[in-house]
C-alpha positions, 0 to 999 in steps of 0.5 A, spaced: 788 084 677 781 083 673 781 079 666 778 084 661 772 082 657 770 084 650 766 089 652 771 092 657 777 092 651 772 095 646 770 101 651 778 102 653 780 102 645 774 107 644 776 112 650 783 112 648 780 113 641 785 107 638 779 102 636 779 104 628 785 100 628 782 094 629 777 091 623 771 088 626 772 091 633 764 090 634 764 083 633 765 079 640 770 074 637 775 080 635 774 083 642 775 076 646 782 075 642 784 082 643 783 081 651 786 074 650 792 077 647 792 083 652 792 078 658 798 073 655 802 079 654 801 082 661 804 077 665 811 077 668 812 084 666 818 088 669 821 095 667 826 092 663 821 087 659 815 093 659 818 096 652 819 089 649 812 087 651 808 093 648 812 091 641 810 084 642 803 085 643 802 090 637 806 085 633 801 080 635 795 084 634 798 085 627 799 078 626 793 075 629 788 080 627 790 083 620 791 090 623 797 094 623 800 100 626 797 099 633 803 101 638 799 106 641 793 101 642 798 096 645 801 101 650 794 104 652 791 097 653 797 095 657 798 101 661 790 100 663 792 093 665 798 095 669 799 102 669 807 101 671 812 100 668 808 102 661 809 108 658 803 111 653 805 111 646 801 117 643 802 121 636 802 127 640 807 125 645 811 123 640 811 130 637 812 133 643 818 129 645 821 130 638 821 138 639 827 137 644 830 130 643 832 125 637 829 118 637 826 113 633 819 115 633 817 108 630 821 104 636 817 103 642 823 102 646 827 108 643 820 112 645 820 110 652 827 112 653 826 119 651 819 119 655 823 117 661 828 122 660 824 128 659 819 126 665 825 125 670 827 132 668 820 135 670 819 130 675 820 134 681 816 140 678 810 135 677 810 132 684 811 139 687 804 141 683 801 135 685 802 136 693 798 142 692 793 139 688 788 138 694 788 145 695 784 146 689 779 140 690 773 144 688 776 145 681 777 138 679 773 133 676 773 129 683 771 135 687 765 131 690 770 126 693 774 131 697 781 133 698 783 127 702 781 123 696 785 127 691 791 127 695 791 120 695 790 119 688 795 125 686 801 121 691 801 115 686 807 115 681 802 113 675 798 119 676 804 124 676 806 120 669 799 121 667 800 128 668 806 128 664 802 125 659 797 130 658 802 135 658 805 132 652 799 131 649 797 139 649 804 140 647 804 136 641 797 138 639 798 139 631 794 145 631 800 148 635 806 145 632 803 145 624 804 138 623 798 133 622 797 127 626 799 122 620 806 126 619 807 125 626 806 117 626 810 117 620 
């Protein structure tokens, strides 16, 4: 596993649109500190400890970088670093899951449990769709890589989980639900 540097951390935070929570993110020392905290909190992770690691990383960001409300950033950075066993925390996913389940929206462990329950109920359908994805290779962003590549990527569980994340992201769109992102985060 490659050690992230300040630039890769900034790029990841920008990609996931969560960099705004980090004051002074353009400063090299802030990016280095985020990378260091990420590495420290991604050691010896198991499915059982993953929720605690996300919450601890978010707390470390708050404590050491004088930032707050960085649960989403912590989950996304840890997911990028290790993929499994992390579940991405996102306000749209929270909104989508809360349409069908009750859980503590501010508690990552509670959210993660709700996410996993909802995922398991759709997992067979997602895998069925992914088995057929190579047939539609020419309609994907990876069309130039071919069906074999797409079949290989689509066979990974982390890919199926990200498909579910995208589904939640669409269902939780504030334009659809009539709720703003700030209301969902509250």
